[in-house]
N, C-alpha and C positions, 0 to 999 in steps of 0.2 A: 398579452390577452396570457391572460390565464384562465384557464375554460378545462377543470379535469375530463367535465364532459366529450370535449369531441374527442370521435371515435377515428384511427388510424383501421385502413385497408385487411380487409380481413388477412388470417396468412401470411404478415406479415412480418407477425413476430416464431410462424412455428421453424426454425433453424436456431433459433437463442434458446425457443423455450426445451425440447433435443436438446440440449445441452446442461443443461439440470437435468438432478437427481429426482427419481421416482417423491420421493419423498417433501421435497423444495416444491414440486409441482403440487402436493397434495396440499400440501401447508399454502403457498399462490390459491387455492383454488378455494378454499372455506378461505382465507380471509376476505373475497373477493365476494361470496354467496356472507359472509356478513355483514357487509356493506352494502347492504341495502337505501337508497333503491340505486349508488352511482354503478356500483358495480352485480344488479342484478342478472343471470342471465337473459339472455334476450327472448326467450322462446317463450316467456312469461309476458316477452308486449306481442304476442300473435291475437291475444284479444283481451279485453277488458275479465280479468279474475279477481271473486271477493278476497276479502282481507282475508279469510280466512284459507281460501283457495293458494293465495297464494303460498305463505307460510307451510302449509304446508308440502308445497311445492316446492321450495328454499329445502327444507326437508329431507325429505325424499332425494335430492340431488343432493348434500351433504352425504347420508347416509351411501349413496354410491358411490363418491369418494373414498372412505375411506375405507369401500369395502374394497375397493382397487389397492389402498395400501397394507393391509389385512393379507389379500390373496396376492399380494409379489407383483400382480400388474403392469403387461411392460410399457415403460415410456410414451412409446410413441402412438398405443391405446390411450394413453392419459391424455398426449396431446390434440387428439385424432375428436376424441370425445368435447373437449374446451374447444377445439378453433371449431369445431363443422358442427358439433351440436349447441355445445349450449353460451356459446357469446359469436356465434356463427354471423351478425357482422363484422366484428373486428372486436380490437381491444380496444379502450380508450386511455386516452395520457394518463392519469393517475395507473393503470393496468400495464404500462407500457413504463414507465416510473419504475414498479413493483417491477418488472423480470427484468429491467437489466439490474435495478439494486441485488438481486439473488444470482443472478450469474456474476457478480462479483462473488460475495458471501462465496459459492462452490467455488469459483473458481478466478482466485488470488489472484493468478497471473494473470490472465485476460487483458489486462487494461496496464499498461502504461506511468506513472510519475512519478511529480515531479517535486523539489519539494522552492517556498519561496518565503523569506523570512518576512517579518511581520516588519517595518518598522514605524516608530508612532515621532514626526516632528507634534510638537507643545512645547510653554512655554516654560516648562520645567524640567531642564536638561538631565533630570534622570528618569524619566519620563518614557526617552529612547528605548531602554533595553531591557523594558517592562510589556509582558503579556497584555492583549488588548483586552476589556471586558465584550462578554462574548454571549445573547443573550438571542440561542434559536428560533421563538418565533416573532422578535424582535429585528433580529436583520435579516429574516426570509421576506418582512413587510418591507423596511425601507432598499434589499434586492430589488423587490419587484416592482417596487416604487422609479425606483433610477436607471430599468429598462425596460420600464413600459413607452419609456419616453423619446428612444433609441433605437429600442429593437423589439419585435413579436419576443417573446418567450414565454416558457412552460418554466415551472419549477417548484422541486418535492425536496421535503428533507426530513430525513430519518435522524435514528441512530442509529452504530454499527455491532454487531451483532454479539459482538467479541473485542473488538478496539476500542477505548475513548479516545472515539473519533465520533464526530457529527458529520454525515453524508450528504452530498447536494449534487442533484442532478437539473443543469437547465439544459434545456432543451431552445433550440433560438427556433425564428426564422424570421425575411425575407420581410417587409414592410411595398406598397405599392402592390404591380398587377402580380408579382408573384405571389404571394403574401397565399391565397387561394389556393395556388399548386403546391408551394413546402408546406402545406400540415393535412395535404391528402395524399402521404406520399412516408414511405418505410424512413425514420431520421435515420443520417450518415454519421459516422463518426466524425466527419465535419461539423454540422449543427449537434452535437453533442457530448457536453462537456462534462465531468464530476471534478467535483469539490471535496477535502478533505478535511476540517477544522476541528484537531486538537481544545480537549476542557481544558489547557493550561500550559501553554505552549508557547514560545514569537515567531512561528511557524504556522503554514496550511500548507495543506498537499492538496496537487490536482492534476489532474490529465494537459498533457501540451492543449494551450491555444492555440489554436490552427488561424492564418486567417483567411477572411479577412474583419476579425471580431475580439483575434486577439487581446487590442486597445478599450472596444471596448465593455468586455466581460474587465478585463482589472481598473479600471475605470469605477465599475458601477458595481466588484467586489468593497475595492479601497474604502468607495463612500459608506459602504454599508455598514463597514469594523468602526467607519469614525464616526467620532464621538463630538461632540459641544467646546473649543480650545482641542484637543488633540485629533491632528489630520494624521490617516493610518498612506502607507504607501510601500506597496508590494517590490521585497526586490529581489530577482529570480536570483538561484544559487545552481552551485550546475550536482547539485547531487539527484541523483534518480534512481529510479530500477522498478522493477515489476512487481515490486511487490511495496502492497501499501503497510501491510506491518515492520516492512523493512526502516520504512521512512519514519514506521512511530517506537519505532525502539535506537533510531541516528539521532531523531529529530525531538523529542519529547522532554519532560519531565524528569523518564522513569530514568533510575538510576546506571543503566546501561550504557544509558546514550552520553552519559562521562566516565565510562570505565568500560574502551574496549579495550580488542583485542587480548593478549595479557594480561591486562588489569582487569578482564572483565571477572576472578575470583575474584577481585571483594565485591564485586557488584550483585557478585551468586552467592553468599557468603559463604565460600569453600577454605576461607585461609582468616581471618578472625573467630575466636573460641565461643561459646556460649559462653557467657556468665556463670553457667550451672552444670559448666563439665571443667572435666576432675585433669587442670594443666597437665599434669604428672606424664597422669596415667597417654592422655595425648603424646608430649614427645618421648616417651621410651617406645609406645609401638612405632612411628617414626621410626626414628635410631635405627629401634628390630629391622624394620625395612629394608632403610638403607644397610645396611652392617647384610643381609640376605639378598641383595645383588649386587651386590659388589664381589664375589663371589666368583664371575664368570664371567665372559665373553659377553654372552647371553641378555645379563642382567647390563651392561655396559650398555648392551644396543635401544635395549629397552629404555634404559635413561633418557641416553640422548634422541627417542623420538617420545616421551613429555615434554622434551626441553622444546622438544618443533609444537609442540601440540597447546605447550603453555604461552608459546606467541602469540595462537591464534586464538588463544579463549578457550578452549575446547573441554568442556566438562567431564567426560569422562572416558579410559581408555580402557579396554579392552585386551589385557593380556591375549590372547589365547585368536585376536580374531587373524581370520584370513584377509592380508592384504588384499588381494585376484577376487574376493567373492564378497568383496564390505557392499552394504543397501546403500542408498543414497542417502548420505548426515547423519547415518549411522556413527555414534562415537564423535562424532564430526564437524565442522564447525556449525553456533546456533543457527537454523536458516532464517530466523524469525528477521537474520541482518544480511540474507542476503542478496548481492547488485550483480548486475549481469554484467557491468565494465565497467572499466576503473581506466581512466588514461594521466599520465602527466609526461611535462615536459622538461628534463634534464637539462638545464643553463650551465656547468662546470667549465669553468677555466680551465684551458688549458696553455699549459707556456711552451714551446717547443724553444730545446736547450740549441739545435744544432744550429738555427738562423736569428737564435735572437728576437722572437716576436712571440706574441701572445694574442689567443682569441679565444672566445665563446659558443663553441657549436652547440647546435640546437638538435636534443634527439628528442623523438618521440614512440612512449611505449604506450600502447595500446594491453589489455587484458580482455575477453568476451567470455562469454559462460552463463549456464545457468548459476554457476556460484563461485564465483572468482577468486575470490581470499580460500575459500577451499579447496581448488584445486591450486592455487601454488604450496598450501598447504602438506602436498598431496607429493608433488613436486622433491617438496625436502625434502619429505619421509624416504624418498624415494636415492638420494641424494644427487637428483641432479640440479636442485639449487642450497645454497653452502646457509644450511642456518645462524651461525654465524657474521654472517655479515647483511642478514636479512633485516632493512630500515622498517621504521614502523611504519608508511605505505604502503610496504607490500604484503601487512598483517594485517590491513584492517582496524589498525587502531589509534588512528586519527582521524576516521571516519566518516573520509572522503571518497569521490567516483573522481574529480576531476583537483588534478593538482600543477603548480612550478617549480621544480629542486633544486635548487643552489646550489654547490656544495654543501649534498648531503641535508640537503636543509628546507622542509618546504616553507615556502616561503609566498605563498596566493594560492589559494587554490579555493575550496566551495564556491563560500559566498561573497570572494575577491574574485570570481572571476569573471562578475560583468563589468 
């Protein structure tokens, strides 16, 4: 079932619309007015309008929304116009997909995302580590074909406005006697899934696949990504984040994905000199700065802070910064690589000299927060964490949100969790 014109109950998406910005509401309305007849206002269906009158009516409504934007009309007034006047019968499935995509753009932390590794099974052993061939229209065609034989669905695909990923929304419906009822009510998180496919990476990002549709969706996506002679399998990983941008930074072909934590200065061109720069002048300037900083205790403290920040890949340091009044992420760890939780299990061998016995206790460490590594960095700056003994998995350098630590080394994590 792929019918964009099926209308959902009137007012079912009012709460979601109210979360969007005023500019986003106007952009949605203008886009729908350009998509005639699929998204044209319902008032034009009260009677048969001549083509000229229909065009004039659409233009008048467009001017109305443009005036809303210029005059700074409240969001609630714009939403009430959309819900109770222009589309009073309800929004169709295409419009609902547009609304939920816009919600992701406006509120990037509204969804929880996880990464799955794309593993290619081929007769050629060298193909297992390459990214699959992806063409959005072909992928959508095969995905719809796979879903059609198993479950009712509506699929919509667009290019992300700022990230190098293609966004996919899948709304599923039950077959049988429950089918009519399922398409006549507001879709829930249990029936709506989002996928983000990078333009060049061996991963796809998606919202959690909830039962009972987990196996169906996973197999259909694998089938749609597969090509003759190259079977695709999705392997679960332990990397999850509240921000899609975080996964793009950590698991795509960007420079930052392979240079995390303290290594990020190389990805950001903060260490290597430009071929056009004067090396002597740069070195002399750096030495002069170091000599000046070593003159007093304040300089030594500042140097320690810089070392801590370097471990976490902080790009800028403000020497006049007030630690108690700092704003979120100001001169801090890149918010685009934020993880809301990390979990590690310590399995260190312990020798009991008194009894001549040894065992391996298991200790679970869990950090949670809006930006875990930024929080650890601030603890180190306040002296609550010894920066000289911090392992790489506490600074974000390894780019994983789960792992097993044995004898001080990460022995299992991320892709190897499942």
